[in-house]
N, C-alpha and C positions, 0 to 999 in steps of 0.2 A: 508196456506198462514206463518205458521212460518216454518213449511218445507224448502220453498223457500226462505226465508229470510237466514235461516241456508246453506241451499245451495250456495245460492249467498255470505256470508263471508269464507266458505271456498275456494269458486274458488278464491274470491280476495284475501283471505290469499296465496294460495299456488302462486298466479301470482306474487304478492307482495315479496313472498321467491325465485320465479324464477330469478325476474327479481333483485334483490339481487346480487344472483350469477354471474349472467350473466355480469352486470357491470364493468369495467375493472379499474385497479388502476389510481389514478390520483397523476401525479406528478407535482409539484410545484417549482418554484427556489425562494429562497431568498436572500437576499445578506444585508451585512451591509460594513462598513468602514475597518473591518477588515476579515470579511467572507464571503464566497460564499456556497449557498448549495442547493444538491437536497433533497424535502419532500416527500413523498408517504403516500397515503390516499388508503386504500382499503375499500370499500365499507362496513359499520357494524362493522369498528374498527379503535381502535385510529392511527393519523396523526403521523409518524414517521421521522426521519431522515435518509435517503439513505447514503451520504455522504456531508460530509461539508469539505472544505477548508479553514485553518485558515490561513488570513497571515498578522498577527499582526507584525510592524516591529521589537517589541522588541523580536523576537522569531523566529526559524527556519518556513519556510511553510511546513505546515505538513497536511493531511487530520486528523480528529476525529471529531466526532463520522463515523467510519466505519461499516455498517450493513448491515447482510445478506438479501436476497431480504426478507426475514417474517419478518424480522425486529429484528431479533437478535443481540444486540451490538456486534463486534467485535474488534475492538481496543481497548487501556487505553493509555489516557493520562495522561505523568508523575504520574507514579506509584510511591509510597514515595518509594520505592526500589531505581530507578532510575530517578529522576526527569528529566532526558531529552529526555526521550524515550516516543515519541511524536507519536503517534498511526501509521500511517504508514507514512514516513516521508525517505529522503534521507539526509545521512551526511557522510562527509568524516571522518577520525579519526583523522590522523595528517598531514596536508601541511608542507612541509620544518620544520619539529620538533614542529610546532606549534598545540595544541592539539584545534582542532573544533568539538569533542563530548563533552565534560563532561564538568558540568560546574565548574568555579572556583570560590573561595572566597565564597561570598553567595550563595545556590543555587537556592534562590529564588531568585536573580536580573537574572539567565538565561542568565549569562557572562560566556564564553568559551575564551581559550588565542588566537583563531584564529576567526573571526566573519563571518558568511555568513550572508550576507547582504543581503536582497532583496531591487534591485532599482525599481521594477518597475511591475504592473500586470493587466495583459491583459486578456478578461474571453468572447469568444464569445460562444453564446447558440443557443438552437433548441426548436423547443417546444413539440420535441420527448423526450428532456431529454438527449440531448445529448451536450457535450461541449469540448470547444478548449480552453486550459489554456497556457497562454504564462508568462514564471515569467525569469526576468533579474535579476542574483544573481553577487554578486561582494566578492570573498575571500580575507581577509586581516587581521592583527593582529585588537586584538578589539582598540587597542591604538594609531592606524594609519589609518583612513580609507583614507588617500589618497596615501597609499603605496599596490595598489590591487597588489599580485602575481596570480590571474587566475578571470578568468570570464565566467557565464556561463550562456546560454539559455536553459530552459527547456519549454518543451513541452509535456502538459499531454493532452490526449485525455480520456475524458470518454464517453463509449459509450451511447448508450441509451438502458435502460432495455427490454432484449427481453422478448417474450409472456409469457414466465414460470419467468421472472422474474430478471434472470441472468443479471450480465452486469461486465465490466472490466475495469481498466484504464491502458492506455498504455502510458507509460513515453518513451521520445525521450529528453536526456539530452548532451549536446557538454559544454566542458572545450575549454576553449582559454586560455594556460599561458601567464602573459604578461613577465615572466619571467622562468627560468626557476623551476623547482618545481618536489619535489619530496611526490610521495603520497605513506601511511604511515598505518602502523596497529601496535597495541601492538604484542609483536613475540608471536609465537605458541610455541610449546613444542619442536616441530623440530627443532627451531632454536637456538643459543646463548641468554641466559638466558630468555628464552619462559616460558609463564606460561599456565593453562591448560586452562582457558579464553578466549586467545587470540586470534585474526583472525577475527574480526569482523570490518566491515568501508562498506558503500553502502546502496540501498536501504533497509529497513527494515521496519518488522510488529511485533507491539508489541503485544499481546491479552489481551482482558477484562480477569479479575481475578475471573468470575462468571463463564469462560467455564473449561472446565477442562479436563483431560486424553488425552492430543495431541498425534496424528499419524504423524509420517512426513514418506511420503514414495517418491521414483521416478519412474522413468521408468522401472528401472529393482531391485531396493530395496524396501523391506518391510520395514525398519526402514534405519535412512539414520544418515552417521559417518561422524563428520565435516569437513571439507579438502575433503571429495569426492566430482567429478566435475560430474554434474549430467544436463539435460536441460532445466528440470523443476525440482520444490519440491512441493506437495502439503503436506496441515498437515488438520486431520476430528479433530475437539473437541466438548465435549460433551455439551449439554446447561443443565440447572439448569432443565428440565421439562424433562431430558432425550433423548432427541432430537438427533440431532447431524448436524454442519456448517462444510465448507470448505470454505479455501482460496488457491489459488492454483500462485505461482508466475513462470514464465517463462524468463529464457535467452534467449535471441537474439541471434541468429546462428552469426550474423554480429558483435559481442562484442568480444573483446580483452579477449583471456583465455579461449573461449569458447571450452566446456561446463563448467559452474565457478564453484568454490568450492562451498562448502553451508557450513553455520552457524547455527546452531538449539541449543534452549534451551529448555529444559523441567525439570522445578525443580519443583515437587507437595510441598516441605514444604512452597514456599514462592510463591507458584503458578504464576511462573513465565514463560510466554511461551515465543517464540520469533523465528524468520527466517530470514535468508537475503542470499540472492546470493553473497557473500563475497570476489572480484575480488583481492583484495589483502591477502585473507588469506595464501598462501603461500607464499608469499615477495611483495615485497615494489614494486612500479612502478615510473621511471622515464620519466617525458614528456617535451621535450624542448621548450623554447621560442617562441610562434606562432602556436605551433605542436598541433591540435586540437585533444581531447578524447572524443567519441562519444557511448554512454553506450543504450542500449533498453529495456527493460523489459514490459511481460505484468503483472497486476495482478487481478486474475477472479475471482469472488463471483458467485458460482453456484446457482441456484435454489435449487438444491440438490445433495449432494456428486456425487461426480464422480469417478468410477472407475479408474483405470491405463490404463485400455483398451479404454475408454472412453475420457479420456484425449488426449491421442496418438492420435485416428483418429482425435477430435477437430483439434489437429495443423496440423496434415497431410493436411487436408478441408483448413485450414489457409494458409497454404505453397501454396497452389493450385489457391486458390482467389487470393494472390499475384502477381504472377506471370503471371495471366490471364493480371491483372491492367497494369502490366510493359510490 
């Protein structure tokens, strides 16, 4: 009798273990007046935020936290060295000589010379974890909200997580100047009065300081030199437990100045890891009144780090799918 009970218990334990490992992750939406997020719960593990869109009117819109499919935190929000670095975000540096990037005066007030004002937010979701986010933004001097120099429609498609948990953000940004504008950046050393740290502006990712040893690579280089053009740049970072996570940003072939010059930062002393397709790296850009500027990017969070060859093959497959749809 005891033997039968023991066997029964073993069978139940095995069945429970198999059932636990066979269960799929659960994804759930969460929303407040200033954020919208997708959470992930893996059976037997704690729930975590896969990504969160923050749209507090006092700040530029940004994603943080952004996590890898296994729950490793990737992004950093307002680190002490650069309070205006907001996880994964888009920001111009100078528009008509006004600084839209750094904060002026008291940095805690998060006010820049130029304001990136969020006018409206629309979010459509599906049960599979897919979302289409539409943001309307206006650019103007911080003290002149009625003198808008440029408007933007920002569409962000967040993919449903794949079977392995990988997911991506597709950015589609359209800027329409209401007057002639010059988009500019801090000049690089190749320009008069330039500095070693010049060239940044646009879509950016600041990484969590608990990660380490970033390795940036592209379609043809094992390391990335600032200012070089690449259709994509991937970064591998070590985790605290000795694992590895990856983020890849793709520049769309339809973007002006494709392949984009890139800007990366690897500063171990202050644990400063950052990268960006820096469209203005080499020179400013002038846009006429009413002339739209459209930019598109993909930001991929793989379940496991991909090789250069795997990334290239994946992009070719994506291109073929797009042609079939067209």
